[in-house]
C-alpha positions in Angstrom: 7.6 56.3 -182.5 11.4 56.7 -182.7 11.4 58.3 -179.2 9.5 55.3 -177.8 11.8 52.8 -179.5 14.8 54.7 -178.3 13.5 54.6 -174.7 12.9 50.9 -175.0 16.4 50.4 -176.4 18.0 52.3 -173.6 15.9 50.5 -170.9 16.6 47.0 -172.2 20.3 47.6 -172.8 20.7 49.1 -169.4 19.0 46.2 -167.7 21.0 43.6 -169.6 24.3 45.3 -168.7 23.1 45.6 -165.1 22.3 41.9 -164.8 25.7 41.0 -166.2 27.6 43.4 -163.9 25.6 42.3 -160.8 26.4 38.6 -161.5 22.8 37.5 -162.1 23.7 35.4 -165.2 23.5 31.7 -164.6 25.1 29.3 -164.4 28.1 31.0 -162.9 31.5 30.2 -164.3 33.3 27.4 -162.6 36.7 28.9 -163.5 36.0 32.4 -162.1 37.4 32.4 -158.6 36.8 36.2 -158.4 34.8 38.7 -160.4 31.6 38.2 -162.3 30.7 35.6 -165.0 30.9 37.1 -168.5 33.0 40.1 -167.2 36.7 39.6 -167.6 37.7 42.7 -169.6 34.2 44.2 -169.8 34.5 44.0 -173.6 31.3 41.9 -174.0 29.1 44.0 -171.7 30.4 47.2 -173.2 29.6 46.0 -176.7 25.9 45.6 -176.1 24.1 48.3 -177.9 20.7 49.2 -179.5 19.6 50.6 -182.8 16.1 51.9 -183.5 14.6 51.8 -187.0 11.2 53.3 -188.0 9.3 50.3 -186.5 11.6 48.2 -184.3 14.5 48.3 -181.9 17.4 45.9 -182.3 19.5 45.1 -179.3 22.7 43.1 -179.7 26.5 42.9 -180.0 28.9 42.4 -182.8 31.5 40.4 -180.9 32.1 36.9 -182.5 32.2 35.1 -179.2 28.9 36.6 -177.8 26.7 33.9 -179.4 28.6 31.0 -177.8 28.3 32.7 -174.4 24.6 33.3 -174.8 23.5 29.9 -176.4 26.3 27.6 -175.2 27.9 25.0 -177.4 31.0 23.0 -178.2 34.3 24.8 -179.0 36.7 22.8 -181.1 40.2 23.8 -182.4 40.1 25.3 -185.9 43.7 25.3 -187.0 45.4 23.1 -184.3 45.0 19.7 -182.8 44.1 21.0 -179.3 42.7 24.1 -177.6 45.2 25.5 -175.2 43.4 26.7 -172.0 45.5 29.1 -170.0 46.1 28.0 -166.4 47.7 31.3 -165.2 47.2 35.0 -165.8 50.6 35.1 -167.4 49.7 32.3 -169.8 46.5 34.0 -170.8 48.6 37.0 -172.0 50.6 34.8 -174.4 50.3 32.0 -176.9 51.8 28.6 -176.1 54.5 29.1 -178.8 55.7 32.3 -177.2 57.2 30.3 -174.3 60.7 28.9 -174.0 61.7 25.7 -172.2 58.3 24.1 -172.5 57.2 20.4 -172.6 54.0 18.5 -172.6 52.9 15.8 -170.1 49.4 14.3 -169.7 47.8 17.0 -171.9 49.4 19.9 -170.0 52.0 22.3 -171.3 54.6 23.0 -168.6 57.7 25.2 -168.6 60.9 24.8 -166.7 61.9 27.9 -164.8 65.5 29.0 -164.3 65.2 27.9 -160.7 64.5 24.4 -161.9 60.9 24.5 -160.8 58.1 23.4 -163.1 55.1 25.5 -163.9 51.9 24.4 -165.6 50.9 26.9 -168.3 48.1 25.4 -170.4 45.6 22.5 -170.4 45.3 20.9 -173.8 41.7 19.9 -174.8 40.2 18.5 -178.0 37.0 20.4 -177.2 35.4 22.5 -174.5 31.6 22.5 -173.7 30.4 26.0 -172.9 27.1 26.1 -171.0 24.4 28.5 -172.2 24.4 31.7 -170.2 21.4 33.6 -171.8 22.4 37.2 -170.9 20.3 38.8 -173.7 17.0 37.7 -172.2 14.5 40.4 -171.0 13.3 39.7 -167.5 9.7 40.0 -166.4 10.3 43.3 -164.5 11.7 44.9 -167.7 8.7 43.7 -169.8 6.5 45.5 -167.2 8.6 48.7 -167.6 8.3 48.4 -171.5 4.5 48.0 -171.1 4.4 51.1 -169.0 6.5 53.1 -171.6 4.1 52.0 -174.4 1.0 52.9 -172.4 2.4 56.3 -171.6 3.4 56.8 -175.3 -0.2 55.9 -176.4 -1.8 58.0 -173.8 0.3 61.1 -174.7 -0.5 60.6 -178.4 -4.2 60.3 -177.8 -4.2 63.5 -175.8 -2.4 65.3 -178.6 -4.8 63.8 -181.2 -2.0 62.0 -183.1 
Protein backbone atom coordinates (compact mmCIF):
# COMPACT_ATOMS: atom_id res chain seq x y z
CA UNK A 1 0.00 0.00 0.00
CA UNK A 2 2.87 2.40 0.79
CA UNK A 3 4.20 1.93 -2.72
CA UNK A 4 0.81 2.89 -4.21
CA UNK A 5 0.43 5.92 -1.96
CA UNK A 6 3.98 7.01 -2.77
CA UNK A 7 3.26 6.72 -6.49
CA UNK A 8 0.09 8.81 -6.06
CA UNK A 9 2.02 11.42 -4.05
CA UNK A 10 4.68 11.69 -6.74
CA UNK A 11 2.08 11.88 -9.52
CA UNK A 12 -0.11 14.56 -7.92
CA UNK A 13 2.81 16.67 -6.68
CA UNK A 14 4.44 16.55 -10.11
CA UNK A 15 1.19 17.59 -11.83
CA UNK A 16 0.55 20.48 -9.41
CA UNK A 17 4.07 21.81 -9.92
CA UNK A 18 3.80 21.40 -13.70
CA UNK A 19 0.52 23.34 -13.83
CA UNK A 20 2.05 26.19 -11.83
CA UNK A 21 5.24 26.32 -13.93
CA UNK A 22 3.27 26.20 -17.19
CA UNK A 23 1.10 29.14 -16.10
CA UNK A 24 -2.17 27.18 -15.98
CA UNK A 25 -3.28 28.75 -12.68
CA UNK A 26 -6.15 31.22 -13.03
CA UNK A 27 -6.79 34.04 -12.69
CA UNK A 28 -3.39 35.25 -13.89
CA UNK A 29 -1.71 37.95 -11.82
CA UNK A 30 -2.43 41.48 -13.03
CA UNK A 31 0.86 42.72 -11.67
CA UNK A 32 3.05 40.12 -13.38
CA UNK A 33 4.22 41.65 -16.64
CA UNK A 34 6.55 38.72 -17.23
CA UNK A 35 6.92 35.26 -15.80
CA UNK A 36 4.26 32.98 -14.39
CA UNK A 37 1.61 33.59 -11.75
CA UNK A 38 2.66 32.11 -8.38
CA UNK A 39 6.29 31.84 -9.52
CA UNK A 40 8.50 34.73 -8.47
CA UNK A 41 11.28 33.00 -6.56
CA UNK A 42 9.99 29.41 -7.06
CA UNK A 43 9.84 29.09 -3.26
CA UNK A 44 6.12 28.19 -3.28
CA UNK A 45 6.29 25.62 -6.08
CA UNK A 46 9.43 24.04 -4.61
CA UNK A 47 7.80 23.76 -1.18
CA UNK A 48 4.99 21.49 -2.40
CA UNK A 49 5.65 17.98 -1.13
CA UNK A 50 3.91 14.73 -0.19
CA UNK A 51 4.00 12.37 2.78
CA UNK A 52 2.51 8.87 2.79
CA UNK A 53 1.19 7.24 5.95
CA UNK A 54 -0.09 3.69 6.21
CA UNK A 55 -3.48 4.63 4.73
CA UNK A 56 -3.29 8.06 3.09
CA UNK A 57 -1.10 10.46 1.15
CA UNK A 58 -0.93 14.09 2.26
CA UNK A 59 0.11 16.73 -0.26
CA UNK A 60 0.81 20.30 0.78
CA UNK A 61 3.24 23.03 1.71
CA UNK A 62 4.33 24.56 4.98
CA UNK A 63 4.69 28.13 3.70
CA UNK A 64 2.54 30.62 5.62
CA UNK A 65 1.43 32.51 2.52
CA UNK A 66 0.42 29.40 0.54
CA UNK A 67 -3.15 29.38 1.87
CA UNK A 68 -3.94 32.99 0.86
CA UNK A 69 -2.71 32.26 -2.67
CA UNK A 70 -4.84 29.11 -2.89
CA UNK A 71 -8.04 30.35 -1.21
CA UNK A 72 -7.76 34.10 -1.75
CA UNK A 73 -8.78 36.64 0.85
CA UNK A 74 -8.09 40.06 2.27
CA UNK A 75 -4.64 41.02 3.49
CA UNK A 76 -4.51 43.76 6.12
CA UNK A 77 -1.52 45.28 7.89
CA UNK A 78 -0.73 43.66 11.24
CA UNK A 79 1.74 46.04 12.85
CA UNK A 80 1.44 49.17 10.70
CA UNK A 81 -1.26 51.48 9.43
CA UNK A 82 -0.68 50.58 5.77
CA UNK A 83 0.68 47.81 3.58
CA UNK A 84 3.61 49.03 1.49
CA UNK A 85 3.33 47.52 -1.98
CA UNK A 86 6.68 47.73 -3.85
CA UNK A 87 6.48 49.48 -7.20
CA UNK A 88 10.01 48.64 -8.37
CA UNK A 89 12.33 45.63 -8.11
CA UNK A 90 14.69 47.74 -6.03
CA UNK A 91 11.88 48.61 -3.60
CA UNK A 92 10.91 44.94 -3.30
CA UNK A 93 14.39 44.18 -1.94
CA UNK A 94 14.10 46.72 0.91
CA UNK A 95 11.70 47.95 3.54
CA UNK A 96 10.27 51.48 3.27
CA UNK A 97 12.24 52.56 6.35
CA UNK A 98 15.53 51.57 4.68
CA UNK A 99 15.32 54.48 2.23
CA UNK A 100 16.62 58.03 2.71
CA UNK A 101 15.09 61.21 1.29
CA UNK A 102 11.54 59.81 1.15
CA UNK A 103 8.18 61.52 1.36
CA UNK A 104 4.52 60.52 1.03
CA UNK A 105 1.98 62.03 -1.39
CA UNK A 106 -1.42 60.59 -2.25
CA UNK A 107 -0.71 57.20 -0.63
CA UNK A 108 2.61 56.70 -2.42
CA UNK A 109 6.10 56.72 -0.89
CA UNK A 110 8.50 58.59 -3.15
CA UNK A 111 12.22 59.26 -2.89
CA UNK A 112 14.16 62.21 -4.15
CA UNK A 113 17.21 61.14 -6.15
CA UNK A 114 20.53 63.01 -6.07
CA UNK A 115 19.76 64.21 -9.61
CA UNK A 116 16.62 65.92 -8.28
CA UNK A 117 14.28 63.46 -9.96
CA UNK A 118 11.45 61.80 -8.02
CA UNK A 119 10.94 58.03 -7.97
CA UNK A 120 7.82 56.20 -6.72
CA UNK A 121 8.80 53.32 -4.42
CA UNK A 122 5.68 51.98 -2.68
CA UNK A 123 1.91 52.25 -2.92
CA UNK A 124 0.31 52.43 0.53
CA UNK A 125 -2.87 50.38 0.95
CA UNK A 126 -5.12 49.74 3.96
CA UNK A 127 -5.87 46.29 2.54
CA UNK A 128 -5.32 44.17 -0.55
CA UNK A 129 -7.80 41.64 -1.94
CA UNK A 130 -6.09 38.50 -3.24
CA UNK A 131 -8.14 36.44 -5.68
CA UNK A 132 -8.26 32.70 -5.13
CA UNK A 133 -5.80 30.82 -7.32
CA UNK A 134 -6.53 27.17 -6.44
CA UNK A 135 -3.26 25.59 -7.46
CA UNK A 136 -3.58 22.53 -5.18
CA UNK A 137 -6.57 21.11 -7.04
CA UNK A 138 -6.25 17.80 -8.83
CA UNK A 139 -7.36 18.03 -12.49
CA UNK A 140 -9.55 15.37 -14.13
CA UNK A 141 -6.61 13.97 -16.15
CA UNK A 142 -4.68 13.33 -12.92
CA UNK A 143 -7.70 11.60 -11.33
CA UNK A 144 -7.74 9.29 -14.36
CA UNK A 145 -4.04 8.55 -13.81
CA UNK A 146 -4.71 7.84 -10.11
CA UNK A 147 -7.54 5.41 -11.01
CA UNK A 148 -5.17 3.65 -13.39
CA UNK A 149 -2.50 3.30 -10.65
CA UNK A 150 -5.07 1.91 -8.19
CA UNK A 151 -6.45 -0.58 -10.74
CA UNK A 152 -2.91 -1.72 -11.58
CA UNK A 153 -2.09 -2.10 -7.86
CA UNK A 154 -5.26 -4.15 -7.23
CA UNK A 155 -4.66 -6.36 -10.29
CA UNK A 156 -1.05 -7.06 -9.23
CA UNK A 157 -2.10 -7.95 -5.68
CA UNK A 158 -4.88 -10.27 -6.88
CA UNK A 159 -2.38 -12.11 -9.14
CA UNK A 160 -0.02 -12.56 -6.18
CA UNK A 161 -2.87 -13.70 -3.92
CA UNK A 162 -2.45 -10.82 -1.43
